[in-house]
ROTIZA-387110 format. One record per residue (C-alpha): chain; x, y, z; residue in three letters; residue number from 1. Coordinates in Angstrom, 3 decimals. Each point is the difference from the previous one (the first is absolute). Example, Ala and Ser with C-alpha at 12.3 -4.5 7.8 and 13.67 -1.06 7.14 Angstrom:
residues 2
ATOM   mol         c1         c2         c3   type   seq
ATOM     A     12.300     -4.500      7.800    ALA     1
ATOM     A      1.370      3.440     -0.660    SER     2
***
This chain:
residues 491
ATOM   mol         c1         c2         c3   type   seq
ATOM     A     29.681    -85.688    -34.639    MET     1
ATOM     A     -0.899      3.785      0.311    GLN     2
ATOM     A     -3.513     -0.727     -0.985    LYS     3
ATOM     A     -0.256     -2.743      2.828    THR     4
ATOM     A      1.332      2.427      2.517    GLU     5
ATOM     A     -2.467      2.759     -1.110    ASP     6
ATOM     A     -2.938     -2.646      0.428    ARG     7
ATOM     A      1.194     -0.851      3.399    GLU     8
ATOM     A      0.449      3.672      0.877    THR     9
ATOM     A     -3.564      0.690     -1.274    ALA    10
ATOM     A     -1.411     -3.021      1.878    SER    11
ATOM     A      1.659      1.011      3.274    ALA    12
ATOM     A     -1.311      3.512     -0.452    ARG    13
ATOM     A     -3.566     -1.247     -0.615    GLN    14
ATOM     A      0.336     -2.168      3.159    ASP    15
ATOM     A      1.190      3.059      1.945    ARG    16
ATOM     A     -3.141      1.991     -1.137    LEU    17
ATOM     A     -2.327     -2.592      1.037    VAL    18
ATOM     A      1.619     -0.382      3.362    ARG    19
ATOM     A     -0.231      3.849      0.403    ARG    20
ATOM     A     -3.580     -0.220     -1.251    LEU    21
ATOM     A     -0.891     -2.618      2.912    ARG    22
ATOM     A      2.138      1.767      2.699    ALA    23
ATOM     A     -1.064      3.470     -0.440    HIS    24
ATOM     A     -3.606     -0.338     -1.387    PHE    25
ATOM     A     -1.214     -3.407      0.926    GLY    26
ATOM     A     -0.869     -1.094     -3.446    PHE    27
ATOM     A      1.022     -3.516     -1.268    GLN    28
ATOM     A      0.261      0.979     -3.644    SER    29
ATOM     A     -0.480      2.686     -2.556    PHE    30
ATOM     A     -3.223      1.065     -1.581    ARG    31
ATOM     A     -0.177      0.383     -3.769    PRO    32
ATOM     A      2.191      2.698     -1.278    GLY    33
ATOM     A      1.737      0.745      3.323    GLN    34
ATOM     A      3.268     -1.926     -0.446    ARG    35
ATOM     A      0.457      1.492     -3.416    ARG    36
ATOM     A     -0.472      3.643      1.244    ALA    37
ATOM     A      2.129     -0.630      3.048    VAL    38
ATOM     A      2.858     -1.378     -1.982    GLN    39
ATOM     A     -0.164      2.736     -2.572    ALA    40
ATOM     A      0.397      2.645      2.589    ALA    41
ATOM     A      2.856     -1.813      1.768    ILE    42
ATOM     A      1.821     -0.259     -3.432    ASP    43
ATOM     A     -0.464      3.631     -0.457    GLY    44
ATOM     A     -2.557     -0.158     -2.769    ARG    45
ATOM     A     -2.705      2.983     -0.201    ASP    46
ATOM     A     -3.444     -1.909      0.390    THR    47
ATOM     A     -3.567      0.756     -0.340    VAL    48
ATOM     A     -2.262     -2.339      1.993    VAL    49
ATOM     A     -3.680     -0.213     -0.781    VAL    50
ATOM     A     -1.785     -2.480      2.384    MET    51
ATOM     A     -3.587      0.092      1.344    PRO    52
ATOM     A     -0.931      1.334      3.339    THR    53
ATOM     A      0.928     -2.457      2.691    GLY    54
ATOM     A      2.757     -1.830     -1.985    SER    55
ATOM     A      2.766      1.029      1.964    GLY    56
ATOM     A      1.527      3.024     -1.768    LYS    57
ATOM     A      1.638      1.326      3.301    SER    58
ATOM     A      2.069     -3.057      0.362    LEU    59
ATOM     A      1.523      0.601     -3.617    CYS    60
ATOM     A      1.884      3.001      1.378    PHE    61
ATOM     A      0.351     -0.965      3.766    GLN    62
ATOM     A      1.985     -3.081     -0.618    LEU    63
ATOM     A      2.492      1.512     -2.510    PRO    64
ATOM     A      0.317      3.008      2.373    GLY    65
ATOM     A      1.166     -2.513      2.692    LEU    66
ATOM     A      2.541     -1.708     -2.461    GLU    67
ATOM     A      1.535      3.257     -1.383    LEU    68
ATOM     A      2.666      1.671      2.229    PRO    69
ATOM     A     -1.233      3.644     -0.503    GLY    70
ATOM     A     -3.237      1.790      1.021    ALA    71
ATOM     A     -3.323     -0.427     -1.770    THR    72
ATOM     A     -2.215      2.929     -0.737    VAL    73
ATOM     A     -3.752     -0.789     -0.252    VAL    74
ATOM     A     -2.310      2.780     -1.614    VAL    75
ATOM     A     -3.700     -0.200      1.011    SER    76
ATOM     A     -2.922      2.318     -0.371    PRO    77
ATOM     A     -1.499     -1.932      3.025    LEU    78
ATOM     A      1.203      1.498      3.233    ILE    79
ATOM     A     -2.149     -2.319      2.077    ALA    80
ATOM     A      1.479     -2.973     -1.763    LEU    81
ATOM     A      3.563      1.193      0.739    MET    82
ATOM     A     -0.777     -0.126      3.525    LYS    83
ATOM     A     -1.427     -3.541     -0.154    ASP    84
ATOM     A      3.003     -1.322     -2.092    GLN    85
ATOM     A      2.687      1.557      2.146    THR    86
ATOM     A     -1.644     -1.349      3.227    GLU    87
ATOM     A     -0.381     -3.580     -1.563    ALA    88
ATOM     A      3.872      0.230     -1.062    LEU    89
ATOM     A      1.055      1.238      3.413    GLU    90
ATOM     A     -1.997     -2.907      1.568    ALA    91
ATOM     A      2.093     -2.438     -1.963    ARG    92
ATOM     A      3.180      1.735      1.135    GLY    93
ATOM     A      0.511      1.847     -3.372    ILE    94
ATOM     A      1.033      3.640      0.150    GLU    95
ATOM     A     -2.412      2.380     -1.753    ALA    96
ATOM     A     -0.702      3.704      0.453    ILE    97
ATOM     A     -2.610      2.562     -1.416    VAL    98
ATOM     A      0.552      3.449     -1.319    VAL    99
ATOM     A     -3.115      1.631     -0.941    ASN   100
ATOM     A     -2.171      3.018      0.938    SER   101
ATOM     A     -1.477     -1.634      3.049    THR   102
ATOM     A      3.098     -0.451      2.227    ILE   103
ATOM     A      1.041      2.526      2.612    THR   104
ATOM     A      3.016      2.197     -0.201    ALA   105
ATOM     A      1.844     -2.303      2.494    ALA   106
ATOM     A     -1.022     -3.160     -1.959    GLN   107
ATOM     A      1.296      1.549     -3.231    ARG   108
ATOM     A      3.401      1.082      1.697    ALA   109
ATOM     A      0.314     -3.504      1.332    ASP   110
ATOM     A     -0.714     -1.515     -3.456    ALA   111
ATOM     A      2.448      2.242     -1.701    GLU   112
ATOM     A      2.749     -0.677      2.540    SER   113
ATOM     A     -0.471     -3.796     -0.451    ARG   114
ATOM     A      0.288      0.407     -3.897    ILE   115
ATOM     A      3.092      2.086      0.312    GLN   116
ATOM     A      1.703     -2.459      2.234    GLU   117
ATOM     A     -0.401     -2.753     -2.685    GLY   118
ATOM     A     -3.526     -1.293      0.430    PHE   119
ATOM     A     -0.468     -3.177     -2.186    HIS   120
ATOM     A     -3.477     -0.889      0.444    GLY   121
ATOM     A     -3.436      1.164     -1.543    PHE   122
ATOM     A     -0.593      3.651     -0.343    ILE   123
ATOM     A     -3.763      0.616     -0.827    TYR   124
ATOM     A     -0.824      3.481     -1.309    THR   125
ATOM     A     -2.182      1.996     -2.477    THR   126
ATOM     A      0.628      1.717     -3.201    PRO   127
ATOM     A     -0.314      3.374      1.734    GLU   128
ATOM     A      2.944     -0.753      2.334    GLN   129
ATOM     A      2.119     -1.104     -2.804    LEU   130
ATOM     A     -0.596      3.489     -1.582    ALA   131
ATOM     A      2.308      1.379      2.596    SER   132
ATOM     A      3.735      0.354     -1.270    PRO   133
ATOM     A      1.169     -0.339      3.626    GLU   134
ATOM     A     -1.777     -3.271      0.582    PHE   135
ATOM     A      1.260     -1.386     -3.297    ARG   136
ATOM     A      3.489      1.040      0.988    TRP   137
ATOM     A     -0.340     -1.899      3.322    LEU   138
ATOM     A     -1.248     -3.034     -1.892    LEU   139
ATOM     A      2.966      0.041     -2.448    ARG   140
ATOM     A      2.418     -0.167      2.799    GLY   141
ATOM     A     -1.855     -3.173      1.401    ALA   142
ATOM     A      0.671     -1.951     -3.151    GLY   143
ATOM     A     -3.405     -1.137     -1.322    ILE   144
ATOM     A      0.013     -3.333     -1.579    ASP   145
ATOM     A     -3.693     -0.438     -0.750    LEU   146
ATOM     A     -2.569      2.702     -0.933    PHE   147
ATOM     A     -3.569     -1.326      0.292    VAL   148
ATOM     A     -3.128      1.716     -1.341    ILE   149
ATOM     A     -3.274     -1.394      1.407    ASP   150
ATOM     A     -3.199      0.704     -1.665    GLU   151
ATOM     A      2.055      0.712     -3.106    ALA   152
ATOM     A     -2.959      0.703     -2.316    HIS   153
ATOM     A     -0.073      3.431      1.787    CYS   154
ATOM     A      3.025      0.880     -2.269    VAL   155
ATOM     A     -1.911     -0.257     -3.319    SER   156
ATOM     A     -2.314      2.685     -1.228    ARG   157
ATOM     A     -2.117     -2.780     -1.399    TRP   158
ATOM     A     -0.247     -1.591      3.458    GLY   159
ATOM     A     -3.295      0.370      1.960    ARG   160
ATOM     A      1.761      1.263      2.992    ASP   161
ATOM     A      2.604      2.255     -1.700    PHE   162
ATOM     A      1.832      2.309      2.425    ARG   163
ATOM     A      1.790      2.982     -1.578    PRO   164
ATOM     A      2.792     -0.254      2.816    GLU   165
ATOM     A      0.865     -3.533     -1.210    TYR   166
ATOM     A      1.244      1.495     -3.279    LEU   167
ATOM     A      3.295      1.252      1.641    ALA   168
ATOM     A      1.076     -3.617      1.071    LEU   169
ATOM     A      1.882     -0.510     -3.150    GLY   170
ATOM     A      2.284      2.943      0.779    ALA   171
ATOM     A      0.088     -0.900      3.579    VAL   172
ATOM     A      1.350     -3.700     -0.812    ILE   173
ATOM     A      2.851      1.695     -2.161    GLU   174
ATOM     A      0.793      2.332      2.880    ASP   175
ATOM     A      0.397     -2.896      2.421    LEU   176
ATOM     A      2.537     -1.562     -2.228    GLY   177
ATOM     A     -2.154     -2.215     -1.961    ARG   178
ATOM     A     -0.919     -2.838      2.400    PRO   179
ATOM     A     -1.887     -3.122     -1.185    THR   180
ATOM     A     -3.653      0.930     -0.602    VAL   181
ATOM     A     -2.853     -2.295      1.047    LEU   182
ATOM     A     -3.435      1.404     -0.811    ALA   183
ATOM     A     -3.264     -1.874      1.106    LEU   184
ATOM     A     -3.616      0.207     -0.789    THR   185
ATOM     A     -3.211     -2.135      0.125    ALA   186
ATOM     A     -1.526      1.793     -3.027    THR   187
ATOM     A      1.833      1.089     -3.252    ALA   188
ATOM     A     -1.111     -0.259     -3.511    THR   189
ATOM     A      2.725     -0.495     -2.607    ALA   190
ATOM     A     -0.317      3.936     -0.652    GLU   191
ATOM     A      0.518      0.763      3.620    VAL   192
ATOM     A      3.115     -2.309      0.179    ILE   193
ATOM     A      1.590      1.682     -3.167    GLU   194
ATOM     A     -0.511      3.394      1.582    ASP   195
ATOM     A      1.433     -0.775      3.382    LEU   196
ATOM     A      3.080     -1.609     -1.645    LEU   197
ATOM     A      0.491      3.347     -1.908    LYS   198
ATOM     A     -0.686      2.174      3.113    GLN   199
ATOM     A      2.318     -2.012      2.257    LEU   200
ATOM     A      2.668     -0.217     -2.634    ARG   201
ATOM     A      0.230     -3.778      0.129    ILE   202
ATOM     A     -0.615     -0.970     -3.738    PRO   203
ATOM     A      1.621     -3.395      0.316    ASP   204
ATOM     A     -1.740     -1.244      3.348    ALA   205
ATOM     A     -1.013     -3.455      0.394    GLU   206
ATOM     A     -3.876     -0.408      0.241    ILE   207
ATOM     A     -1.216     -2.464      2.506    VAL   208
ATOM     A     -3.736     -0.428     -0.687    HIS   209
ATOM     A     -1.915     -2.746      1.856    THR   210
ATOM     A     -3.225      0.822     -1.870    GLY   211
ATOM     A     -3.385      1.344      1.369    PHE   212
ATOM     A     -1.950     -3.150      0.480    ASN   213
ATOM     A     -1.318     -0.541      3.522    ARG   214
ATOM     A     -1.393     -3.690     -0.056    PRO   215
ATOM     A     -1.553      0.456      3.487    ASN   216
ATOM     A     -2.159      3.002     -0.908    LEU   217
ATOM     A     -3.439     -0.293     -1.546    ARG   218
ATOM     A     -1.403      2.926     -2.011    LEU   219
ATOM     A     -3.665      1.042     -0.374    ALA   220
ATOM     A     -2.162      2.743     -0.979    VAL   221
ATOM     A     -3.513      0.796      1.471    VAL   222
ATOM     A     -2.269      2.424     -1.640    SER   223
ATOM     A     -2.015      2.740      1.621    ALA   224
ATOM     A     -2.340      2.061     -2.213    ALA   225
ATOM     A     -0.407      2.770      2.725    GLU   226
ATOM     A      2.155      1.426      2.782    GLU   227
ATOM     A     -2.378     -1.385      2.672    ASP   228
ATOM     A      0.392     -3.498     -1.320    GLU   229
ATOM     A      3.785     -0.011      0.863    LYS   230
ATOM     A     -0.601     -0.334      3.713    LEU   231
ATOM     A     -2.350     -2.932     -0.635    ASP   232
ATOM     A      2.719     -1.597     -2.122    ARG   233
ATOM     A      2.724      0.687      2.519    LEU   234
ATOM     A     -1.924     -1.410      3.056    VAL   235
ATOM     A     -0.601     -3.288     -2.134    GLU   236
ATOM     A      3.761     -0.271     -0.684    LEU   237
ATOM     A      0.986      0.696      3.632    LEU   238
ATOM     A     -2.029     -3.045      1.226    GLY   239
ATOM     A      0.352     -0.289      3.809    ASP   240
ATOM     A      2.585      2.831     -0.038    GLY   241
ATOM     A      2.676     -2.061      2.000    GLN   242
ATOM     A      2.654     -0.278     -2.854    ALA   243
ATOM     A      2.767      2.542     -0.337    SER   244
ATOM     A     -0.269      2.315     -2.954    GLY   245
ATOM     A      0.099      3.389     -1.683    VAL   246
ATOM     A     -2.974      1.957     -1.523    VAL   247
ATOM     A      1.211      2.809     -2.408    TYR   248
ATOM     A     -1.904      2.936     -0.745    ALA   249
ATOM     A      0.855      2.882     -2.228    ALA   250
ATOM     A     -0.860      3.043      2.122    THR   251
ATOM     A      0.288      1.002      3.682    VAL   252
ATOM     A     -3.740      0.419      0.129    LYS   253
ATOM     A     -0.673     -3.382     -1.416    ALA   254
ATOM     A      2.436     -1.482      2.646    VAL   255
ATOM     A     -1.672      1.615      2.891    GLU   256
ATOM     A     -3.381     -0.831     -1.005    THR   257
ATOM     A      0.802     -3.671     -0.735    LEU   258
ATOM     A      1.658     -0.368      3.297    THR   259
ATOM     A     -3.166      1.314      1.897    ALA   260
ATOM     A     -2.280     -2.022     -2.059    GLN   261
ATOM     A      1.932     -3.127      0.755    LEU   262
ATOM     A      0.038      0.840      3.606    ALA   263
ATOM     A     -3.773      0.343      0.062    GLU   264
ATOM     A     -0.268     -3.567     -1.331    ARG   265
ATOM     A      2.203     -1.336      2.560    GLY   266
ATOM     A      3.423     -0.325     -1.741    PHE   267
ATOM     A      3.195      0.913      1.678    ARG   268
ATOM     A      1.730      2.478     -2.332    ALA   269
ATOM     A      2.254      2.924      0.168    ALA   270
ATOM     A      0.622      2.953     -2.516    ALA   271
ATOM     A      3.239      1.094     -1.507    TYR   272
ATOM     A      0.614      3.137     -2.218    HIS   273
ATOM     A      2.431      2.685     -0.414    GLY   274
ATOM     A     -2.229      2.695      1.690    ARG   275
ATOM     A      0.015     -1.687      3.269    MET   276
ATOM     A      2.205      1.098      2.814    LYS   277
ATOM     A      3.242     -1.828     -0.029    ASN   278
ATOM     A     -0.480     -1.507      3.397    ALA   279
ATOM     A     -3.609     -1.241     -0.954    ASP   280
ATOM     A      1.206     -1.469     -3.285    ARG   281
ATOM     A      3.019     -1.795      1.707    ALA   282
ATOM     A     -2.325     -1.229      2.601    ALA   283
ATOM     A     -2.486     -1.467     -2.345    ASN   284
ATOM     A      2.756     -1.708     -1.965    GLN   285
ATOM     A      1.376     -1.533      3.168    ASP   286
ATOM     A     -3.601     -1.255      0.898    ARG   287
ATOM     A     -0.104     -1.552     -3.500    PHE   288
ATOM     A      3.427     -1.442      0.157    MET   289
ATOM     A     -0.388     -1.507      3.375    SER   290
ATOM     A     -3.454     -1.507     -0.997    GLY   291
ATOM     A     -2.005      2.049      2.540    GLU   292
ATOM     A     -2.173      1.063     -2.784    VAL   293
ATOM     A      0.043     -2.484     -3.129    PRO   294
ATOM     A     -1.153      2.509     -2.631    ILE   295
ATOM     A      1.564      3.257     -1.037    ILE   296
ATOM     A     -1.747      2.367     -2.350    VAL   297
ATOM     A      2.498      2.276     -1.779    ALA   298
ATOM     A      0.871      2.172     -2.835    THR   299
ATOM     A      3.035     -0.899     -2.086    ASN   300
ATOM     A      2.060      1.715      2.712    ALA   301
ATOM     A      0.089     -3.218      1.859    PHE   302
ATOM     A      2.055     -3.011     -1.051    GLY   303
ATOM     A      3.639      0.933     -1.057    LEU   304
ATOM     A      2.349     -1.821      2.307    GLY   305
ATOM     A     -2.755     -1.826      1.763    ILE   306
ATOM     A      1.185     -3.540      0.873    ASP   307
ATOM     A     -3.020     -1.832      1.433    LYS   308
ATOM     A      0.236     -3.618     -1.475    PRO   309
ATOM     A     -3.424     -1.050      0.977    ASP   310
ATOM     A     -2.237      2.365     -2.074    ILE   311
ATOM     A     -2.655     -2.258     -1.446    ARG   312
ATOM     A     -1.858      2.507     -2.242    PHE   313
ATOM     A      0.332      3.284     -1.792    VAL   314
ATOM     A     -3.180      1.693     -1.235    ILE   315
ATOM     A     -0.021      3.060     -2.115    HIS   316
ATOM     A     -3.325      2.050     -0.029    THR   317
ATOM     A      1.178      2.244     -2.646    HIS   318
ATOM     A      1.867     -0.705     -3.046    ILE   319
ATOM     A      3.734      0.763      0.189    PRO   320
ATOM     A      1.469      2.347     -2.600    GLY   321
ATOM     A      2.503     -2.540     -1.478    THR   322
ATOM     A      0.771     -3.754      0.110    ILE   323
ATOM     A      3.360      0.777      1.822    GLU   324
ATOM     A     -1.983      1.596      2.811    SER   325
ATOM     A     -2.443     -2.836      0.222    TYR   326
ATOM     A      2.798     -2.684     -0.281    TYR   327
ATOM     A      2.004      1.639      2.800    GLN   328
ATOM     A     -3.087      0.570      2.249    GLU   329
ATOM     A     -1.487     -3.549     -0.386    PHE   330
ATOM     A      3.532     -1.491      0.330    GLY   331
ATOM     A     -0.123      0.707      3.712    ARG   332
ATOM     A     -2.215     -2.935      0.373    ALA   333
ATOM     A      1.380     -3.478      0.716    GLY   334
ATOM     A      3.628      0.835      0.689    ARG   335
ATOM     A      0.231     -3.129      2.058    ASP   336
ATOM     A     -0.688     -2.125     -3.224    GLY   337
ATOM     A     -3.543     -1.062      1.190    GLU   338
ATOM     A     -3.060      0.647     -2.074    PRO   339
ATOM     A     -1.346      3.515     -0.198    ALA   340
ATOM     A     -2.698      1.713     -1.947    THR   341
ATOM     A      0.301      3.362     -2.011    CYS   342
ATOM     A     -3.358      1.465     -0.929    THR   343
ATOM     A     -0.980      3.150     -1.835    LEU   344
ATOM     A     -3.506      1.251      0.640    ILE   345
ATOM     A     -0.426      1.685     -3.499    TYR   346
ATOM     A     -2.475      2.878     -0.733    ARG   347
ATOM     A      0.594      1.364     -3.514    PRO   348
ATOM     A     -0.721      3.616      0.989    ASP   349
ATOM     A      2.907     -0.100      2.436    ASP   350
ATOM     A      2.437      0.770     -2.910    ARG   351
ATOM     A     -1.227      3.533      0.243    LYS   352
ATOM     A      1.821      0.384      3.288    LEU   353
ATOM     A      3.318     -0.587     -1.809    HIS   354
ATOM     A     -1.091      2.507     -2.658    THR   355
ATOM     A     -0.534      2.648      2.864    PHE   356
ATOM     A      3.341     -1.071      1.727    PHE   357
ATOM     A      1.911      0.348     -3.294    GLN   358
ATOM     A     -1.197      3.480     -0.774    ALA   359
ATOM     A      2.784      2.374      0.966    GLY   360
ATOM     A      2.477     -3.025      0.814    ARG   361
ATOM     A      2.293      1.136     -2.861    TYR   362
ATOM     A      0.495      3.826     -0.372    PRO   363
ATOM     A     -0.543      1.895     -3.146    SER   364
ATOM     A      2.586      2.511     -1.437    SER   365
ATOM     A     -1.906      2.837      1.597    GLU   366
ATOM     A      0.163     -1.848      3.485    ASP   367
ATOM     A      3.783     -0.334     -0.511    LEU   368
ATOM     A      0.434      3.572     -0.974    ALA   369
ATOM     A     -1.923      1.303      3.070    ASN   370
ATOM     A      1.936     -2.265      2.352    ALA   371
ATOM     A      3.343      0.961     -1.578    HIS   372
ATOM     A     -1.004      3.719      0.433    HIS   373
ATOM     A     -0.719     -0.458      3.602    ALA   374
ATOM     A      3.267     -1.801      0.575    LEU   375
ATOM     A      1.886      2.884     -1.745    LYS   376
ATOM     A     -1.642      2.562      2.110    ARG   377
ATOM     A      1.219     -1.615      3.193    LEU   378
ATOM     A      3.388     -1.215     -1.365    ALA   379
ATOM     A      2.132      2.311      2.122    ASP   380
ATOM     A     -1.230     -1.747      3.082    SER   381
ATOM     A     -0.968     -3.605     -1.090    PRO   382
ATOM     A     -3.549     -0.645      1.364    PRO   383
ATOM     A     -1.548     -3.204      1.631    ARG   384
ATOM     A     -3.070     -1.172     -1.687    PHE   385
ATOM     A     -2.443      1.876      2.443    GLU   386
ATOM     A      1.836      3.216     -1.001    GLU   387
ATOM     A     -0.059     -0.787     -3.717    LEU   388
ATOM     A     -3.785     -0.923      0.291    GLU   389
ATOM     A     -0.803      3.443      1.477    ALA   390
ATOM     A      1.206      1.974     -2.987    VAL   391
ATOM     A     -1.067     -2.502     -2.723    SER   392
ATOM     A     -3.334      0.307     -1.795    PRO   393
ATOM     A     -0.137     -3.924     -0.377    LEU   394
ATOM     A     -2.125     -2.240      2.124    PRO   395
ATOM     A      2.203     -2.094      2.440    ARG   396
ATOM     A     -0.265     -3.314     -1.933    THR   397
ATOM     A      0.980      1.581     -3.273    ARG   398
ATOM     A      2.853      1.877      1.494    LEU   399
ATOM     A      1.282     -3.287      1.479    LYS   400
ATOM     A     -0.281     -1.624     -3.481    SER   401
ATOM     A      1.956      2.888     -1.578    ALA   402
ATOM     A      2.750     -0.304      2.583    LEU   403
ATOM     A      0.241     -3.639     -0.575    ASN   404
ATOM     A      0.631      0.668     -3.743    VAL   405
ATOM     A      2.697      2.633      0.961    PHE   406
ATOM     A      1.691     -2.460      2.290    ARG   407
ATOM     A      0.112     -2.803     -2.610    GLY   408
ATOM     A      1.317      2.357     -2.465    ALA   409
ATOM     A      2.666      1.518      2.178    GLY   410
ATOM     A     -1.422      3.425     -0.004    ILE   411
ATOM     A     -0.809      0.028      3.758    VAL   412
ATOM     A      1.990     -1.672      2.823    LYS   413
ATOM     A     -1.440     -0.365      3.500    GLU   414
ATOM     A      2.522     -0.033      2.821    ASP   415
ATOM     A     -0.132     -1.933      3.434    LEU   416
ATOM     A     -1.707      3.098      1.520    LEU   417
ATOM     A     -2.899     -0.118     -2.648    GLY   418
ATOM     A      1.127      3.048     -1.711    ARG   419
ATOM     A     -0.635      0.158     -3.772    LEU   420
ATOM     A      3.077      1.187     -1.971    HIS   421
ATOM     A     -0.749      1.244     -3.588    LEU   422
ATOM     A      3.008     -1.291     -2.081    LEU   423
ATOM     A     -1.278      1.177     -3.516    ARG   424
ATOM     A     -1.449      3.544      0.574    PRO   425
ATOM     A     -0.238      0.759     -3.739    GLU   426
ATOM     A     -2.473     -2.091     -1.872    MET   427
ATOM     A     -2.210      0.658     -3.160    THR   428
ATOM     A     -3.410     -0.828     -0.910    ILE   429
ATOM     A      1.364     -2.659     -2.418    ASP   430
ATOM     A      1.915     -1.548      2.888    ASP   431
ATOM     A     -3.351     -0.291      2.089    MET   432
ATOM     A     -1.966     -1.384     -3.029    THR   433
ATOM     A      2.678     -2.885     -0.347    ARG   434
ATOM     A     -0.117     -0.798      3.607    LEU   435
ATOM     A     -3.816      0.005     -0.085    ALA   436
ATOM     A     -0.005     -2.254     -3.071    GLY   437
ATOM     A      1.878     -2.706      1.951    ARG   438
ATOM     A     -2.568      0.186      2.664    GLU   439
ATOM     A     -2.667     -0.391     -2.297    GLN   440
ATOM     A      1.464     -3.245     -1.262    GLU   441
ATOM     A     -0.047     -1.233      3.605    ARG   442
ATOM     A     -3.665      1.123      0.103    ASP   443
ATOM     A     -0.805     -2.248     -3.018    GLU   444
ATOM     A      1.918     -2.969      1.637    VAL   445
ATOM     A     -2.242      0.522      2.931    ASP   446
ATOM     A     -3.211     -0.164     -2.195    ARG   447
ATOM     A      1.103     -3.042     -1.674    MET   448
ATOM     A      1.035     -1.792      3.181    SER   449
ATOM     A     -3.569      0.715      1.367    LEU   450
ATOM     A     -1.350     -1.453     -3.165    GLU   451
ATOM     A      1.933     -3.174      0.626    ARG   452
ATOM     A     -1.281     -0.189      3.522    MET   453
ATOM     A     -3.593      0.301     -1.257    VAL   454
ATOM     A      0.823     -2.728     -2.411    GLU   455
ATOM     A      1.023     -2.241      2.756    TYR   456
ATOM     A     -3.165      0.715      1.969    ALA   457
ATOM     A     -2.331     -0.739     -2.811    GLU   458
ATOM     A      1.931     -2.788     -1.517    SER   459
ATOM     A     -1.401     -3.585     -0.414    ARG   460
ATOM     A      3.406     -1.537     -0.400    GLY   461
ATOM     A      2.588     -1.171      2.422    CYS   462
ATOM     A      0.734      2.899      2.419    ARG   463
ATOM     A      3.513     -1.247      0.899    TRP   464
ATOM     A      0.658     -0.059     -3.847    ARG   465
ATOM     A     -1.122      3.614     -0.202    ALA   466
ATOM     A      2.370      0.969      2.811    VAL   467
ATOM     A      3.087     -1.837     -1.388    LEU   468
ATOM     A     -0.589      1.283     -3.493    ASP   469
ATOM     A     -0.070      3.516      1.305    TYR   470
ATOM     A      3.432     -0.278      1.482    PHE   471
ATOM     A      1.114     -1.823     -2.993    GLY   472
ATOM     A      1.290     -3.048      1.621    HIS   473
ATOM     A     -0.194     -3.581     -0.969    ASP   474
ATOM     A     -1.102     -1.425      3.337    ASP   475
ATOM     A     -2.562     -2.761     -1.004    ASP   476
ATOM     A     -2.758     -0.722      2.500    PRO   477
ATOM     A     -1.154     -3.491     -0.128    ALA   478
ATOM     A     -2.307     -0.892     -2.883    ASP   479
ATOM     A     -3.445      1.250      0.869    ALA   480
ATOM     A      1.655      1.687      2.998    CYS   481
ATOM     A     -2.666     -0.836      2.535    GLY   482
ATOM     A      1.126      3.126      2.054    ARG   483
ATOM     A     -2.382      2.495     -1.412    CYS   484
ATOM     A     -3.697      0.236     -0.154    ASP   485
ATOM     A     -0.262     -0.067     -3.776    ASN   486
ATOM     A      2.128     -3.260     -0.206    CYS   487
ATOM     A     -1.691     -1.492      2.868    ASN   488
ATOM     A     -3.594      0.242     -1.356    GLY   489
ATOM     A     -0.714      3.260      1.701    GLY   490
ATOM     A      0.662     -1.230      3.348    ALA   491
***
């Protein structure tokens, strides 16, 4: 009898979830993996969700957030995405607030007041905000039922977008009374998943993995022996230039040059890179999102959090450093489920760019010692980065790398004002050597990842198989997949 009642209860619960799905989000049914992730979160089970870009990861926490009685904290590195998601939730009549570095003092006071008064909606914030004991105390009083980590691969030191400030989230979760954890990512190898389980202190979490295969995306590689040939190949691929798409280039200079060259040939294209003024960058993104210009030429600064469903192509004019990077970037195509093409214009000499970028990415023991000495000199009045840079002999990029290592190891903590506090003033050369040794391991992983990307570019086998094998997943493209140039007779 009890089993029958349990089945009836489960059935009623599933019916209620589908009704909420239709009422609040307008979807008639769940996509693969969504129901399982939603139910796990509602049942209080820690869960890691790995779903391709465009598969509906946000619904996996938004629906349980509505079902659970307490508040839901959403941790994201993407400030622009926070704004988009909170506005979308509010448009559906769902309460959501943002607490990050971009809000005014008045907006922050209003948000904190709402939390203190028993806010039970969605609280979007950043790891930096959660570093504040006062903010965590405020959240503890609110009663957090669900703690969501978006772009969860940022937690792992083996993830391509590793962010040291994410390492503190395991302690934050404990400090908030151990709410249910839901971690979401589009790209994570088995090694990254294992590491984020450890860092977040959720060793028994359920893993919801829908695979990496994207049946509507077609992969291809086009060769260019010389740099000058790339523009010709690109123009051929763009056709009449009316379709919406992204052209990725590895450097700011290449983005600006390509944008100008395409304009000379009559294409409507806008540039996007990290050195542009914020207003110009935002304006160009808006022009692309609205369809005013169909083509955006960008560095990899473009794309995270971009929700444009009708991108029909993604073209890379330089080889990415890892298959994770490539997968995430080409995965922005075809989010509407319609066919899209993802093409790499490959020139073997481009790998030298990554060798250049990699030099100095991981600090030596001497770099660490120099950075530590500079921090120690200023320890009585914790410096901001610019103040530290003024007394350090290290170039800017190597100093930043050293600080990242120190943050990750708990040697340095950055407060909400950007001041760097030295937590371990006494360190030996042996300590520095051990830290540097770990960084060299990451350096070697990067080199191996680049080799796998080169193998993909030069392969005569199925390109989808190469991608899926890299992630160690069993997705099985159709026999003779027909969705890459090699399986499709070079077409």
